VOPAGU-2260 file (C-alpha; in pm, 1 decimal, decimal comma):
REM VOPAGU-2260
SITE   aa  ch    i         X         Y         Z
SITE  MET   A    0    -638,2    1265,7    2655,3
SITE  TYR   A    1    -712,5    1208,7    2290,2
SITE  ARG   A    2   -1020,1    1357,5    2127,9
SITE  ARG   A    3   -1321,7    1142,0    2051,6
SITE  GLN   A    4   -1433,1    1366,2    1768,4
SITE  ALA   A    5   -1257,3    1522,7    1474,1
SITE  GLN   A    6   -1280,2    1893,7    1409,2
SITE  ARG   A    7   -1375,9    1970,7    1051,4
SITE  SER   A    8   -1246,2    2271,4     864,0
SITE  ASP   A    9   -1594,7    2425,8     867,6
SITE  GLY   A   10   -1607,5    2408,9    1246,5
SITE  ALA   A   11   -1843,4    2111,6    1267,7
SITE  THR   A   12   -1745,0    1785,0    1428,7
SITE  THR   A   13   -1758,1    1436,0    1287,4
SITE  THR   A   14   -1679,7    1094,8    1423,5
SITE  PRO   A   15   -1454,5     954,0    1151,4
SITE  LYS   A   16   -1478,2     588,5    1062,1
SITE  SER   A   17   -1197,5     364,1     951,4
SITE  SER   A   18   -1207,7      -2,7     855,3
SITE  TRP   A   19    -874,1     -33,4    1036,8
SITE  GLY   A   20   -1035,4      27,3    1373,4
SITE  ALA   A   21   -1168,4    -329,2    1375,0
SITE  VAL   A   22    -816,6    -470,9    1336,0
SITE  ALA   A   23    -641,2    -222,8    1563,8
SITE  ASP   A   24    -527,0    -479,4    1820,5
SITE  TRP   A   25    -396,8    -717,9    1555,6
SITE  TYR   A   26    -209,4    -441,1    1372,6
SITE  SER   A   27     -58,4    -304,1    1692,2
SITE  ASP   A   28      54,8    -650,1    1800,5
SITE  LEU   A   29     213,0    -706,1    1458,8
SITE  LEU   A   30     426,3    -391,7    1476,5
SITE  GLU   A   31     511,4    -407,5    1844,2
SITE  THR   A   32     599,0    -775,4    1889,1
SITE  GLN   A   33     739,8    -893,0    1554,8
SITE  LYS   A   34    1102,0    -798,9    1493,9
SITE  ASP   A   35    1121,4    -845,1    1118,1
SITE  THR   A   36     830,3    -642,2     981,6
SITE  PHE   A   37     894,6    -430,5     673,6
SITE  GLN   A   38     800,5    -127,2     881,9
SITE  LYS   A   39    1091,2    -189,3    1119,5
SITE  THR   A   40    1362,8    -336,6     901,2
SITE  LEU   A   41    1306,3    -164,2     568,2
SITE  ILE   A   42    1076,1     137,3     578,2
SITE  LEU   A   43    1190,5     303,2     901,7
SITE  PRO   A   44    1565,7     320,5     824,1
SITE  ASN   A   45    1505,5     436,3     467,3
SITE  LEU   A   46    1242,1     689,9     565,1
SITE  THR   A   47    1447,3     850,7     842,1
SITE  ARG   A   48    1752,6     857,4     613,5
SITE  LEU   A   49    1561,5    1055,6     352,8
SITE  MET   A   50    1363,1    1279,6     587,9
SITE  LYS   A   51    1679,6    1412,6     754,1
SITE  ILE   A   52    1491,9    1487,6    1076,8
SITE  LYS   A   53    1641,9    1771,9    1279,3
SITE  ASN   A   54    1592,7    1851,6    1644,6
SITE  GLY   A   55    1274,1    2055,6    1676,7
SITE  ASP   A   56    1125,6    1958,9    1339,9
SITE  LYS   A   57     745,4    1974,0    1350,4
SITE  ILE   A   58     615,4    1656,3    1189,1
SITE  LEU   A   59     258,6    1553,4    1111,1
SITE  ASP   A   60     235,6    1173,4    1102,5
SITE  LEU   A   61     -88,2    1136,1     908,8
SITE  ALA   A   62    -272,9     805,4     939,5
SITE  CYS   A   63     -34,3     732,0    1225,4
SITE  GLY   A   64    -206,2     413,3    1338,6
SITE  GLN   A   65     -87,4     303,9    1681,6
SITE  GLY   A   66     202,1     548,0    1672,3
SITE  PHE   A   67     497,3     333,8    1566,1
SITE  PHE   A   68     651,5     595,7    1336,0
SITE  SER   A   69     544,9     887,2    1556,3
SITE  ARG   A   70     749,6     746,8    1843,2
SITE  GLU   A   71    1052,1     689,9    1622,7
SITE  PHE   A   72    1038,4    1046,1    1488,0
SITE  ALA   A   73    1019,4    1183,0    1842,6
SITE  LYS   A   74    1329,0     981,8    1939,6
SITE  LEU   A   75    1515,6    1177,8    1672,1
SITE  GLY   A   76    1414,9    1509,3    1826,0
SITE  ALA   A   77    1098,8    1594,5    1634,9
SITE  GLN   A   78     779,9    1743,1    1777,3
SITE  VAL   A   79     516,7    1507,0    1639,7
SITE  THR   A   80     143,0    1527,4    1589,0
SITE  GLY   A   81     -12,6    1191,6    1506,5
SITE  VAL   A   82    -351,6    1187,6    1335,7
SITE  ASP   A   83    -567,9     887,2    1254,0
SITE  ALA   A   84    -934,6     831,1    1175,2
SITE  ALA   A   85    -961,6     520,2    1394,0
SITE  PRO   A   86   -1027,2     594,6    1764,7
SITE  GLU   A   87    -915,5     241,5    1846,0
SITE  LEU   A   88    -570,0     300,8    1697,9
SITE  ILE   A   89    -531,5     642,1    1860,3
SITE  GLY   A   90    -626,1     483,4    2192,7
SITE  LEU   A   91    -345,7     231,1    2153,2
SITE  ALA   A   92    -104,3     506,8    2049,7
SITE  GLU   A   93    -187,6     704,5    2363,2
SITE  LYS   A   94    -130,0     404,2    2586,7
SITE  GLN   A   95     219,9     359,5    2444,2
SITE  ASN   A   96     310,8     727,0    2441,9
SITE  ALA   A   97     569,7     824,7    2699,2
SITE  SER   A   98     695,9    1131,8    2513,9
SITE  LYS   A   99     598,0    1491,9    2581,6
SITE  ASP   A  100     688,1    1563,9    2218,4
SITE  ILE   A  101     397,2    1362,4    2073,7
SITE  THR   A  102      29,7    1455,3    2065,8
SITE  TYR   A  103    -244,2    1251,2    1903,7
SITE  ARG   A  104    -572,2    1351,1    1741,7
SITE  ILE   A  105    -862,1    1162,5    1589,6
SITE  ALA   A  106    -945,8    1302,0    1246,7
SITE  ALA   A  107   -1001,9    1194,3     890,5
SITE  ALA   A  108    -692,3    1260,5     681,2
SITE  HIS   A  109    -866,5    1526,5     471,4
SITE  GLU   A  110   -1019,1    1706,8     771,1
SITE  LEU   A  111    -726,5    1892,1     925,9
SITE  GLY   A  112    -906,7    2219,3     996,3
SITE  SER   A  113    -828,8    2198,1    1369,0
SITE  LEU   A  114    -456,6    2218,5    1291,0
SITE  ALA   A  115    -297,8    2558,1    1237,0
SITE  LYS   A  116    -215,1    2649,7     880,5
SITE  LYS   A  117     154,0    2641,5     789,9
SITE  SER   A  118     244,0    2473,2    1118,2
SITE  PHE   A  119     443,8    2167,4    1005,4
SITE  ASP   A  120     784,0    2120,7     846,2
SITE  LYS   A  121     724,4    1765,2     727,5
SITE  ILE   A  122     425,1    1536,5     675,5
SITE  THR   A  123     441,5    1158,1     645,7
SITE  ILE   A  124     181,0     918,1     511,0
SITE  VAL   A  125     320,6     567,2     542,7
SITE  LEU   A  126     137,1     276,3     376,4
SITE  ALA   A  127    -194,2     454,2     424,3
SITE  ILE   A  128    -291,8     666,8     125,5
SITE  GLN   A  129    -368,4     339,3     -53,3
SITE  ASN   A  130    -652,6     294,2     197,4
SITE  MET   A  131    -800,4     642,0     137,0
SITE  HIS   A  132   -1076,4     703,4    -113,4
SITE  ASN   A  133    -996,3    1073,8    -162,9
SITE  PRO   A  134    -620,2    1129,9    -191,4
SITE  HIS   A  135    -659,7    1457,4    -379,0
SITE  GLU   A  136    -850,7    1604,7     -82,4
SITE  VAL   A  137    -592,7    1465,5     158,9
SITE  LEU   A  138    -307,7    1633,8     -29,0
SITE  ASP   A  139    -501,7    1962,1     -41,5
SITE  ALA   A  140    -538,9    1946,4     337,8
SITE  CYS   A  141    -168,7    1867,3     378,3
SITE  HIS   A  142     -70,8    2163,2     162,9
SITE  ALA   A  143    -265,7    2396,4     392,4
SITE  VAL   A  144     -89,7    2288,9     713,2
SITE  LEU   A  145     263,9    2268,1     570,7
SITE  ASN   A  146     511,9    2550,8     610,0
SITE  GLU   A  147     643,5    2719,8     298,2
SITE  LYS   A  148     890,7    2479,8     135,7
SITE  GLY   A  149     769,1    2205,9     369,5
SITE  THR   A  150     795,5    1849,6     247,1
SITE  MET   A  151     566,2    1549,5     218,9
SITE  HIS   A  152     701,4    1196,7     252,1
SITE  LEU   A  153     481,1     925,8     108,0
SITE  VAL   A  154     541,3     550,0     126,6
SITE  ILE   A  155     314,1     322,0     -73,9
SITE  ASN   A  156     302,3     -36,6    -189,8
SITE  HIS   A  157     464,9     -21,6    -531,0
SITE  PRO   A  158     175,7      51,7    -767,8
SITE  ALA   A  159     332,3    -127,7   -1064,0
SITE  TYR   A  160     408,5    -454,5    -887,6
SITE  ARG   A  161     176,4    -483,0    -586,8
SITE  ILE   A  162    -176,0    -453,7    -718,6
SITE  PRO   A  163    -436,9    -594,9    -478,2
SITE  LYS   A  164    -565,3    -928,2    -608,5
SITE  ALA   A  165    -411,8    -858,5    -950,2
SITE  SER   A  166     -42,1    -934,1    -897,7
SITE  SER   A  167     151,8   -1229,2    -759,9
SITE  TRP   A  168     481,8   -1414,2    -768,4
SITE  GLY   A  169     522,4   -1686,5   -1026,6
SITE  PHE   A  170     797,3   -1932,9   -1111,6
SITE  ASP   A  171     912,5   -2043,6   -1456,9
SITE  GLU   A  172    1025,6   -2401,0   -1393,7
SITE  GLU   A  173    1181,0   -2446,7   -1738,3
SITE  ASN   A  174    1410,0   -2145,4   -1708,2
SITE  GLY   A  175    1442,9   -2131,4   -1329,8
SITE  ILE   A  176    1312,9   -1773,2   -1310,3
SITE  GLN   A  177    1104,0   -1614,4   -1040,5
SITE  TYR   A  178     887,1   -1341,7   -1190,0
SITE  ARG   A  179     614,5   -1098,5   -1096,0
SITE  ARG   A  180     280,0   -1149,4   -1264,5
SITE  VAL   A  181      76,5    -830,7   -1318,3
SITE  GLU   A  182    -276,5    -867,5   -1451,8
SITE  ARG   A  183    -387,8    -503,1   -1458,3
SITE  TYR   A  184    -229,4    -167,1   -1388,1
SITE  LEU   A  185    -373,7     152,1   -1541,8
SITE  SER   A  186    -732,8     129,3   -1420,1
SITE  GLU   A  187    -803,1     253,1   -1067,6
SITE  HIS   A  188   -1006,7      20,0    -851,7
SITE  LYS   A  189   -1112,3     -54,7    -495,0
SITE  THR   A  190   -1050,9    -398,8    -344,4
SITE  LYS   A  191   -1186,4    -558,2     -27,8
SITE  ILE   A  192    -905,3    -723,3     169,9
SITE  THR   A  193    -982,2   -1007,9     408,9
SITE  MET   A  194    -742,7    -957,8     698,4
SITE  HIS   A  195    -751,7   -1315,4     829,1
SITE  PRO   A  196    -811,6   -1550,2     533,7
SITE  GLY   A  197    -934,4   -1895,6     628,3
SITE  LYS   A  198   -1135,7   -1787,7     928,9
SITE  GLU   A  199   -1511,5   -1830,4     918,0
SITE  SER   A  200   -1549,7   -1460,0     987,5
SITE  SER   A  201   -1279,3   -1202,9     931,9
SITE  GLU   A  202   -1249,8    -826,4     945,9
SITE  VAL   A  203   -1199,4    -654,0     613,1
SITE  THR   A  204   -1020,8    -338,5     504,2
SITE  TYR   A  205   -1024,7    -166,9     167,2
SITE  SER   A  206    -733,5     -89,9     -60,9
SITE  TYR   A  207    -731,3     140,0    -362,9
SITE  HIS   A  208    -503,5      80,0    -657,1
SITE  ARG   A  209    -385,3     380,9    -858,4
SITE  PRO   A  210    -114,9     394,0   -1127,7
SITE  MET   A  211     195,9     602,3   -1067,3
SITE  GLN   A  212      79,8     885,4   -1290,7
SITE  SER   A  213    -211,1     951,1   -1055,7
SITE  PHE   A  214      18,0    1031,5    -764,5
SITE  PHE   A  215     224,0    1277,5    -968,7
SITE  LYS   A  216     -91,0    1448,7   -1096,5
SITE  TRP   A  217    -239,0    1477,4    -747,0
SITE  PHE   A  218      78,0    1630,8    -610,9
SITE  SER   A  219      89,9    1883,1    -894,1
SITE  ASN   A  220    -277,7    1974,8    -862,8
SITE  SER   A  221    -242,4    2025,1    -485,2
SITE  GLY   A  222      56,0    2258,3    -515,8
SITE  PHE   A  223     349,0    2020,6    -473,6
SITE  ALA   A  224     650,5    1936,2    -685,8
SITE  VAL   A  225     789,1    1584,0    -661,2
SITE  LYS   A  226    1149,7    1616,5    -545,9
SITE  ASN   A  227    1266,5    1260,0    -495,2
SITE  VAL   A  228    1161,8     905,5    -579,9
SITE  GLU   A  229    1302,9     576,9    -453,8
SITE  GLU   A  230    1193,3     218,1    -509,0
SITE  TRP   A  231    1264,6     -17,2    -221,3
SITE  ILE   A  232    1327,3    -388,5    -254,7
SITE  SER   A  233    1255,6    -653,2       4,8
SITE  ASP   A  234    1523,8    -712,0     266,5
SITE  LYS   A  235    1423,2   -1076,5     310,4
SITE  ILE   A  236    1663,6   -1351,8     201,8
SITE  SER   A  237    1603,5   -1712,9      99,8
SITE  ASP   A  238    1898,5   -1910,6     237,1
SITE  SER   A  239    1794,8   -2259,6     130,8
SITE  GLY   A  240    1579,5   -2448,6    -113,9
SITE  PRO   A  241    1602,5   -2516,0    -488,5
SITE  ARG   A  242    1453,8   -2175,6    -578,0
SITE  ALA   A  243    1657,9   -1965,9    -333,1
SITE  GLU   A  244    1891,8   -1814,5    -592,9
SITE  ALA   A  245    1605,5   -1719,8    -825,0
SITE  GLU   A  246    1399,2   -1581,2    -537,3
SITE  ASN   A  247    1684,4   -1364,0    -411,9
SITE  PHE   A  248    1757,6   -1234,4    -762,0
SITE  ALA   A  249    1389,7   -1142,6    -813,2
SITE  ARG   A  250    1379,6    -961,4    -479,0
SITE  LYS   A  251    1671,8    -743,0    -588,3
SITE  GLU   A  252    1509,9    -658,4    -921,4
SITE  ILE   A  253    1143,4    -609,4    -835,3
SITE  PRO   A  254    1067,4    -342,1    -571,3
SITE  LEU   A  255     785,3    -380,3    -322,8
SITE  PHE   A  256     756,7     -19,0    -205,6
SITE  MET   A  257     780,0     328,2    -354,5
SITE  TYR   A  258     885,6     643,8    -173,0
SITE  LEU   A  259     785,6     988,7    -297,4
SITE  GLU   A  260     908,3    1318,2    -153,9
SITE  ALA   A  261     725,9    1634,2    -259,8
SITE  ILE   A  262     793,8    1995,5    -169,8
SITE  LYS   A  263     528,4    2261,8    -120,7
SITE  ILE   A  264     543,6    2525,7    -392,0
């Protein structure tokens, strides 16, 4: 059974809260039933290619949600611990878990004191650190539970091109060019995201924008060296319409996601 409380590093217990708990069922349904999500078609193949998972690797899937990536890592032979702050998501992960190589825990991402120090070979945070208010504390906690020379694998919405409520696609009709409009970049800010726009009442989550330099500084301050960077473009294709050629060209030039690999030093 999964734990209803998170063990803090000082021995106390907390019941972590996450705005994603309220949308757990919707998020789980999205990943489990839709075939063409970015998680399945773009992020998963690229992430597993770069992680080079070996049989017996001990992986911490931090902010694991309903366990989509945890299950995929286990299929490749890893021993996986999935951690998330939302009990609702961990509950869904447990229901779908048929592997003896996966265990789940409820804990805030910066409160990993119940995990043994230097016990993981790899840590993943996939599309989640952008929802955390304290990434520097999260990376400190990750450093403590990673083996020597262990690696962190971070996937984020591209911070230069996907800025919550401050970036969008635009189209130059005169020149037939699809472009990305960016209204702000360097200043860090928190944005409330309405999950189901148009409904009279909708759950909300919170997203934090940070420029790229922040991530490199946090890694360095927490005892990591960035080893690899990739920028991933959309795998979607426009196959018809007057703007299809311009849309496809823009997709190939403007990345939606950034991958960072850092090694513990």
